[in-house]
Structures are given as C-alpha cells and as structure tokens.
Backbone atoms as SQL, in Angstrom:
CREATE TABLE atoms (id INTEGER PRIMARY KEY, chain TEXT, resi INTEGER, resn TEXT, atom TEXT, x REAL, y REAL, z REAL);
INSERT INTO atoms VALUES
  (1, 'A', 1, 'MET', 'N', 136.952, -27.586, 154.800),
  (2, 'A', 1, 'MET', 'CA', 136.416, -26.273, 154.501),
  (3, 'A', 1, 'MET', 'C', 135.073, -26.127, 155.214),
  (4, 'A', 2, 'SER', 'N', 134.890, -24.992, 155.853),
  (5, 'A', 2, 'SER', 'CA', 133.604, -24.773, 156.514),
  (6, 'A', 2, 'SER', 'C', 132.552, -24.419, 155.480),
  (7, 'A', 3, 'CYS', 'N', 131.322, -24.841, 155.746),
  (8, 'A', 3, 'CYS', 'CA', 130.262, -24.624, 154.759),
  (9, 'A', 3, 'CYS', 'C', 129.899, -23.160, 154.614),
  (10, 'A', 4, 'GLU', 'N', 130.204, -22.326, 155.596),
  (11, 'A', 4, 'GLU', 'CA', 129.869, -20.910, 155.436),
  (12, 'A', 4, 'GLU', 'C', 130.649, -20.282, 154.286),
  (13, 'A', 5, 'LYS', 'N', 131.734, -20.901, 153.864),
  (14, 'A', 5, 'LYS', 'CA', 132.512, -20.377, 152.741),
  (15, 'A', 5, 'LYS', 'C', 131.867, -20.700, 151.399),
  (16, 'A', 6, 'PHE', 'N', 131.036, -21.734, 151.330),
  (17, 'A', 6, 'PHE', 'CA', 130.389, -22.077, 150.060),
  (18, 'A', 6, 'PHE', 'C', 128.874, -22.026, 150.130),
  (19, 'A', 7, 'CYS', 'N', 128.311, -21.680, 151.268),
  (20, 'A', 7, 'CYS', 'CA', 126.861, -21.599, 151.424),
  (21, 'A', 7, 'CYS', 'C', 126.298, -20.559, 150.462),
  (22, 'A', 8, 'THR', 'N', 125.266, -20.931, 149.720),
  (23, 'A', 8, 'THR', 'CA', 124.670, -20.023, 148.740),
  (24, 'A', 8, 'THR', 'C', 123.390, -19.364, 149.244),
  (25, 'A', 9, 'CYS', 'N', 123.014, -19.643, 150.463),
  (26, 'A', 9, 'CYS', 'CA', 121.787, -19.068, 151.023),
  (27, 'A', 9, 'CYS', 'C', 121.994, -17.575, 151.285),
  (28, 'A', 10, 'ILE', 'N', 121.031, -16.770, 150.815),
  (29, 'A', 10, 'ILE', 'CA', 121.131, -15.331, 151.041),
  (30, 'A', 10, 'ILE', 'C', 120.370, -14.889, 152.297),
  (31, 'A', 11, 'SER', 'N', 119.761, -15.837, 152.993),
  (32, 'A', 11, 'SER', 'CA', 119.011, -15.532, 154.212),
  (33, 'A', 11, 'SER', 'C', 119.947, -15.531, 155.412),
  (34, 'A', 12, 'GLU', 'N', 120.877, -14.599, 155.432),
  (35, 'A', 12, 'GLU', 'CA', 121.890, -14.572, 156.481),
  (36, 'A', 12, 'GLU', 'C', 121.334, -14.224, 157.845),
  (37, 'A', 13, 'THR', 'N', 120.103, -13.728, 157.915),
  (38, 'A', 13, 'THR', 'CA', 119.494, -13.444, 159.212),
  (39, 'A', 13, 'THR', 'C', 118.819, -14.672, 159.811),
  (40, 'A', 14, 'CYS', 'N', 118.706, -15.735, 159.024),
  (41, 'A', 14, 'CYS', 'CA', 118.110, -16.977, 159.515),
  (42, 'A', 14, 'CYS', 'C', 118.973, -17.544, 160.639),
  (43, 'A', 15, 'PRO', 'N', 118.368, -17.947, 161.742),
  (44, 'A', 15, 'PRO', 'CA', 119.171, -18.493, 162.842),
  (45, 'A', 15, 'PRO', 'C', 119.878, -19.800, 162.481),
  (46, 'A', 16, 'HIS', 'N', 119.458, -20.446, 161.382),
  (47, 'A', 16, 'HIS', 'CA', 120.060, -21.710, 160.969),
  (48, 'A', 16, 'HIS', 'C', 121.198, -21.524, 159.966),
  (49, 'A', 17, 'HIS', 'N', 121.395, -20.293, 159.504),
  (50, 'A', 17, 'HIS', 'CA', 122.465, -20.004, 158.542),
  (51, 'A', 17, 'HIS', 'C', 123.824, -20.283, 159.203),
  (52, 'A', 18, 'PRO', 'N', 124.746, -20.923, 158.488),
  (53, 'A', 18, 'PRO', 'CA', 126.051, -21.278, 159.068),
  (54, 'A', 18, 'PRO', 'C', 126.832, -20.118, 159.666),
  (55, 'A', 19, 'ARG', 'N', 126.578, -18.910, 159.237),
  (56, 'A', 19, 'ARG', 'CA', 127.307, -17.762, 159.789),
  (57, 'A', 19, 'ARG', 'C', 126.816, -17.376, 161.178),
  (58, 'A', 20, 'ASN', 'N', 125.678, -17.924, 161.583),
  (59, 'A', 20, 'ASN', 'CA', 125.068, -17.515, 162.846),
  (60, 'A', 20, 'ASN', 'C', 125.301, -18.487, 164.001),
  (61, 'A', 21, 'HIS', 'N', 126.126, -19.479, 163.791),
  (62, 'A', 21, 'HIS', 'CA', 126.455, -20.447, 164.834),
  (63, 'A', 21, 'HIS', 'C', 127.686, -21.224, 164.381),
  (64, 'A', 22, 'ASN', 'N', 128.149, -22.163, 165.170),
  (65, 'A', 22, 'ASN', 'CA', 129.340, -22.926, 164.776),
  (66, 'A', 22, 'ASN', 'C', 129.039, -24.394, 164.481),
  (67, 'A', 23, 'ASN', 'N', 127.822, -24.700, 164.066),
  (68, 'A', 23, 'ASN', 'CA', 127.439, -26.074, 163.719),
  (69, 'A', 23, 'ASN', 'C', 127.457, -26.330, 162.221),
  (70, 'A', 24, 'GLN', 'N', 128.075, -25.428, 161.476),
  (71, 'A', 24, 'GLN', 'CA', 128.149, -25.524, 160.021),
  (72, 'A', 24, 'GLN', 'C', 126.750, -25.700, 159.432),
  (73, 'A', 25, 'CYS', 'N', 126.538, -26.661, 158.568),
  (74, 'A', 25, 'CYS', 'CA', 125.250, -26.826, 157.874),
  (75, 'A', 25, 'CYS', 'C', 124.231, -27.638, 158.673),
  (76, 'A', 26, 'THR', 'N', 124.636, -28.190, 159.774),
  (77, 'A', 26, 'THR', 'CA', 123.776, -29.096, 160.530),
  (78, 'A', 26, 'THR', 'C', 122.436, -28.474, 160.907),
  (79, 'A', 27, 'ALA', 'N', 122.431, -27.271, 161.426),
  (80, 'A', 27, 'ALA', 'CA', 121.174, -26.643, 161.863),
  (81, 'A', 27, 'ALA', 'C', 120.214, -26.444, 160.691),
  (82, 'A', 28, 'CYS', 'N', 120.745, -26.038, 159.551),
  (83, 'A', 28, 'CYS', 'CA', 119.906, -25.820, 158.366),
  (84, 'A', 28, 'CYS', 'C', 119.330, -27.148, 157.874),
  (85, 'A', 29, 'ILE', 'N', 120.161, -28.153, 157.810),
  (86, 'A', 29, 'ILE', 'CA', 119.704, -29.460, 157.333),
  (87, 'A', 29, 'ILE', 'C', 118.670, -30.044, 158.288),
  (88, 'A', 30, 'GLU', 'N', 118.908, -29.938, 159.589),
  (89, 'A', 30, 'GLU', 'CA', 117.938, -30.436, 160.569),
  (90, 'A', 30, 'GLU', 'C', 116.597, -29.732, 160.417),
  (91, 'A', 31, 'LYS', 'N', 116.614, -28.401, 160.256),
  (92, 'A', 31, 'LYS', 'CA', 115.372, -27.640, 160.078),
  (93, 'A', 31, 'LYS', 'C', 114.665, -28.076, 158.802),
  (94, 'A', 32, 'SER', 'N', 115.424, -28.226, 157.731),
  (95, 'A', 32, 'SER', 'CA', 114.831, -28.628, 156.460),
  (96, 'A', 32, 'SER', 'C', 114.186, -30.003, 156.561),
  (97, 'A', 33, 'LEU', 'N', 114.880, -30.946, 157.142),
  (98, 'A', 33, 'LEU', 'CA', 114.327, -32.301, 157.281),
  (99, 'A', 33, 'LEU', 'C', 113.096, -32.308, 158.178),
  (100, 'A', 34, 'ARG', 'N', 113.141, -31.542, 159.247),
  (101, 'A', 34, 'ARG', 'CA', 111.997, -31.465, 160.167),
  (102, 'A', 34, 'ARG', 'C', 110.765, -30.909, 159.451),
  (103, 'A', 35, 'ASN', 'N', 110.976, -29.985, 158.505),
  (104, 'A', 35, 'ASN', 'CA', 109.880, -29.362, 157.765),
  (105, 'A', 35, 'ASN', 'C', 109.596, -30.041, 156.429),
  (106, 'A', 36, 'HIS', 'N', 110.223, -31.194, 156.196),
  (107, 'A', 36, 'HIS', 'CA', 110.061, -31.947, 154.947),
  (108, 'A', 36, 'HIS', 'C', 110.388, -31.067, 153.738),
  (109, 'A', 37, 'GLU', 'N', 111.545, -30.406, 153.830),
  (110, 'A', 37, 'GLU', 'CA', 112.012, -29.517, 152.783),
  (111, 'A', 37, 'GLU', 'C', 113.417, -29.922, 152.334),
  (112, 'A', 38, 'ILE', 'N', 113.826, -29.331, 151.221),
  (113, 'A', 38, 'ILE', 'CA', 115.177, -29.473, 150.701),
  (114, 'A', 38, 'ILE', 'C', 115.937, -28.207, 151.107),
  (115, 'A', 39, 'PRO', 'N', 117.183, -28.299, 151.564),
  (116, 'A', 39, 'PRO', 'CA', 117.931, -27.083, 151.885),
  (117, 'A', 39, 'PRO', 'C', 118.014, -26.135, 150.676),
  (118, 'A', 40, 'ILE', 'N', 117.946, -24.861, 150.950),
  (119, 'A', 40, 'ILE', 'CA', 117.933, -23.845, 149.902),
  (120, 'A', 40, 'ILE', 'C', 119.131, -23.971, 148.970),
  (121, 'A', 41, 'CYS', 'N', 120.282, -24.377, 149.486),
  (122, 'A', 41, 'CYS', 'CA', 121.477, -24.466, 148.644),
  (123, 'A', 41, 'CYS', 'C', 121.287, -25.471, 147.506),
  (124, 'A', 42, 'PHE', 'N', 120.467, -26.500, 147.693),
  (125, 'A', 42, 'PHE', 'CA', 120.194, -27.449, 146.614),
  (126, 'A', 42, 'PHE', 'C', 119.420, -26.759, 145.494),
  (127, 'A', 43, 'PHE', 'N', 118.418, -25.928, 145.872),
  (128, 'A', 43, 'PHE', 'CA', 117.670, -25.176, 144.872),
  (129, 'A', 43, 'PHE', 'C', 118.593, -24.209, 144.139),
  (130, 'A', 44, 'ASN', 'N', 119.438, -23.511, 144.892),
  (131, 'A', 44, 'ASN', 'CA', 120.346, -22.552, 144.271),
  (132, 'A', 44, 'ASN', 'C', 121.289, -23.224, 143.289),
  (133, 'A', 45, 'ASP', 'N', 121.681, -24.441, 143.575),
  (134, 'A', 45, 'ASP', 'CA', 122.608, -25.153, 142.703),
  (135, 'A', 45, 'ASP', 'C', 121.991, -25.478, 141.349),
  (136, 'A', 46, 'ILE', 'N', 120.662, -25.608, 141.299),
  (137, 'A', 46, 'ILE', 'CA', 120.024, -25.892, 140.007),
  (138, 'A', 46, 'ILE', 'C', 119.355, -24.649, 139.433),
  (139, 'A', 47, 'GLY', 'N', 119.623, -23.490, 140.018),
  (140, 'A', 47, 'GLY', 'CA', 119.197, -22.250, 139.412),
  (141, 'A', 47, 'GLY', 'C', 117.993, -21.568, 140.002),
  (142, 'A', 48, 'LYS', 'N', 117.412, -22.088, 141.063),
  (143, 'A', 48, 'LYS', 'CA', 116.269, -21.417, 141.685),
  (144, 'A', 48, 'LYS', 'C', 116.804, -20.524, 142.793),
  (145, 'A', 49, 'GLY', 'N', 116.879, -19.239, 142.558),
  (146, 'A', 49, 'GLY', 'CA', 117.356, -18.321, 143.582),
  (147, 'A', 49, 'GLY', 'C', 116.454, -18.336, 144.792),
  (148, 'A', 50, 'SER', 'N', 117.033, -18.204, 145.962),
  (149, 'A', 50, 'SER', 'CA', 116.235, -18.296, 147.175),
  (150, 'A', 50, 'SER', 'C', 115.261, -17.140, 147.333),
  (151, 'A', 51, 'SER', 'N', 115.393, -16.099, 146.518),
  (152, 'A', 51, 'SER', 'CA', 114.445, -14.992, 146.619),
  (153, 'A', 51, 'SER', 'C', 113.220, -15.199, 145.723),
  (154, 'A', 52, 'VAL', 'N', 113.180, -16.273, 144.929),
  (155, 'A', 52, 'VAL', 'CA', 112.078, -16.499, 143.993),
  (156, 'A', 52, 'VAL', 'C', 110.783, -16.790, 144.733),
  (157, 'A', 53, 'ASP', 'N', 110.780, -17.728, 145.625),
  (158, 'A', 53, 'ASP', 'CA', 109.629, -17.978, 146.493),
  (159, 'A', 53, 'ASP', 'C', 110.109, -18.718, 147.725),
  (160, 'A', 54, 'SER', 'N', 109.228, -18.952, 148.656),
  (161, 'A', 54, 'SER', 'CA', 109.652, -19.535, 149.915),
  (162, 'A', 54, 'SER', 'C', 109.248, -20.997, 150.068),
  (163, 'A', 55, 'SER', 'N', 108.874, -21.660, 148.986),
  (164, 'A', 55, 'SER', 'CA', 108.477, -23.059, 149.053),
  (165, 'A', 55, 'SER', 'C', 109.642, -23.950, 148.638),
  (166, 'A', 56, 'TYR', 'N', 110.192, -24.665, 149.574),
  (167, 'A', 56, 'TYR', 'CA', 111.349, -25.519, 149.304),
  (168, 'A', 56, 'TYR', 'C', 111.003, -26.987, 149.539),
  (169, 'A', 57, 'THR', 'N', 109.782, -27.355, 149.155),
  (170, 'A', 57, 'THR', 'CA', 109.309, -28.718, 149.368),
  (171, 'A', 57, 'THR', 'C', 110.004, -29.696, 148.417),
  (172, 'A', 58, 'PHE', 'N', 109.903, -30.973, 148.727),
  (173, 'A', 58, 'PHE', 'CA', 110.445, -32.017, 147.860),
  (174, 'A', 58, 'PHE', 'C', 109.814, -31.918, 146.475),
  (175, 'A', 59, 'LEU', 'N', 108.502, -31.668, 146.427),
  (176, 'A', 59, 'LEU', 'CA', 107.796, -31.566, 145.152),
  (177, 'A', 59, 'LEU', 'C', 108.334, -30.411, 144.316),
  (178, 'A', 60, 'LYS', 'N', 108.502, -29.237, 144.913),
  (179, 'A', 60, 'LYS', 'CA', 109.021, -28.083, 144.182),
  (180, 'A', 60, 'LYS', 'C', 110.435, -28.366, 143.665),
  (181, 'A', 61, 'PHE', 'N', 111.235, -29.070, 144.460),
  (182, 'A', 61, 'PHE', 'CA', 112.592, -29.413, 144.025),
  (183, 'A', 61, 'PHE', 'C', 112.534, -30.360, 142.833),
  (184, 'A', 62, 'ALA', 'N', 111.675, -31.381, 142.906),
  (185, 'A', 62, 'ALA', 'CA', 111.545, -32.333, 141.797),
  (186, 'A', 62, 'ALA', 'C', 111.066, -31.620, 140.537),
  (187, 'A', 63, 'GLU', 'N', 110.105, -30.718, 140.678),
  (188, 'A', 63, 'GLU', 'CA', 109.614, -29.962, 139.526),
  (189, 'A', 63, 'GLU', 'C', 110.724, -29.126, 138.906),
  (190, 'A', 64, 'LYS', 'N', 111.551, -28.498, 139.746),
  (191, 'A', 64, 'LYS', 'CA', 112.643, -27.669, 139.230),
  (192, 'A', 64, 'LYS', 'C', 113.685, -28.529, 138.514),
  (193, 'A', 65, 'VAL', 'N', 114.029, -29.669, 139.089),
  (194, 'A', 65, 'VAL', 'CA', 114.989, -30.568, 138.445),
  (195, 'A', 65, 'VAL', 'C', 114.458, -31.007, 137.087),
  (196, 'A', 66, 'MET', 'N', 113.199, -31.401, 137.027),
  (197, 'A', 66, 'MET', 'CA', 112.614, -31.845, 135.757),
  (198, 'A', 66, 'MET', 'C', 112.583, -30.700, 134.739),
  (199, 'A', 67, 'SER', 'N', 112.310, -29.506, 135.179),
  (200, 'A', 67, 'SER', 'CA', 112.288, -28.346, 134.296),
  (201, 'A', 67, 'SER', 'C', 113.671, -28.071, 133.720),
  (202, 'A', 68, 'VAL', 'N', 114.670, -28.129, 134.561),
  (203, 'A', 68, 'VAL', 'CA', 116.047, -27.903, 134.108),
  (204, 'A', 68, 'VAL', 'C', 116.476, -28.979, 133.138),
  (205, 'A', 69, 'GLU', 'N', 116.137, -30.236, 133.455),
  (206, 'A', 69, 'GLU', 'CA', 116.471, -31.347, 132.567),
  (207, 'A', 69, 'GLU', 'C', 115.800, -31.180, 131.203),
  (208, 'A', 70, 'LYS', 'N', 114.534, -30.794, 131.210),
  (209, 'A', 70, 'LYS', 'CA', 113.779, -30.608, 129.973),
  (210, 'A', 70, 'LYS', 'C', 114.395, -29.488, 129.135),
  (211, 'A', 71, 'ASP', 'N', 114.765, -28.406, 129.787),
  (212, 'A', 71, 'ASP', 'CA', 115.345, -27.259, 129.084),
  (213, 'A', 71, 'ASP', 'C', 116.740, -27.554, 128.521),
  (214, 'A', 72, 'SER', 'N', 117.442, -28.505, 129.119),
  (215, 'A', 72, 'SER', 'CA', 118.814, -28.785, 128.680),
  (216, 'A', 72, 'SER', 'C', 118.858, -29.739, 127.492),
  (217, 'A', 73, 'HIS', 'N', 117.722, -30.313, 127.114),
  (218, 'A', 73, 'HIS', 'CA', 117.705, -31.250, 125.986),
  (219, 'A', 73, 'HIS', 'C', 117.078, -30.668, 124.763);
C-alpha cells in the first residue's frame, strides 16, 4: 500500500508530501530527520493535529506522548 493512502498530513502543498512525488514517505522522513523533527503523521496518530502548531521537535513529541499517557490513566 502506498503511504499517500494513509498519510494523515494535511499539508498537501508541502513538496515532501507523498502526493507530490513518487518517493512515498521517504522525502518527508528525510526532511524530518534533517531538521531533528518527528514526522507529522506521528503527532497526528497521538492526537496532535498538524494545524495546532508548527513545532514537531522530539521534545514536543515526548511531551505529547506523556500528556496522552497521563490523561489515559
């Protein structure tokens, strides 16, 4: 299955979005790693919509995971 079918990123104008090339998720992941970020789809999977803010750092991801874990207990 191509990742464009399950990609949750709403930034479809981004040149790294799977719909804008034929490299599937590779371009997005490469950009994220180069910028020391987590791909937006990981944030979306734990409930942080990509329109909330534009900081997708490792720290923000860890904070969101801890928040979700805390809220679920």
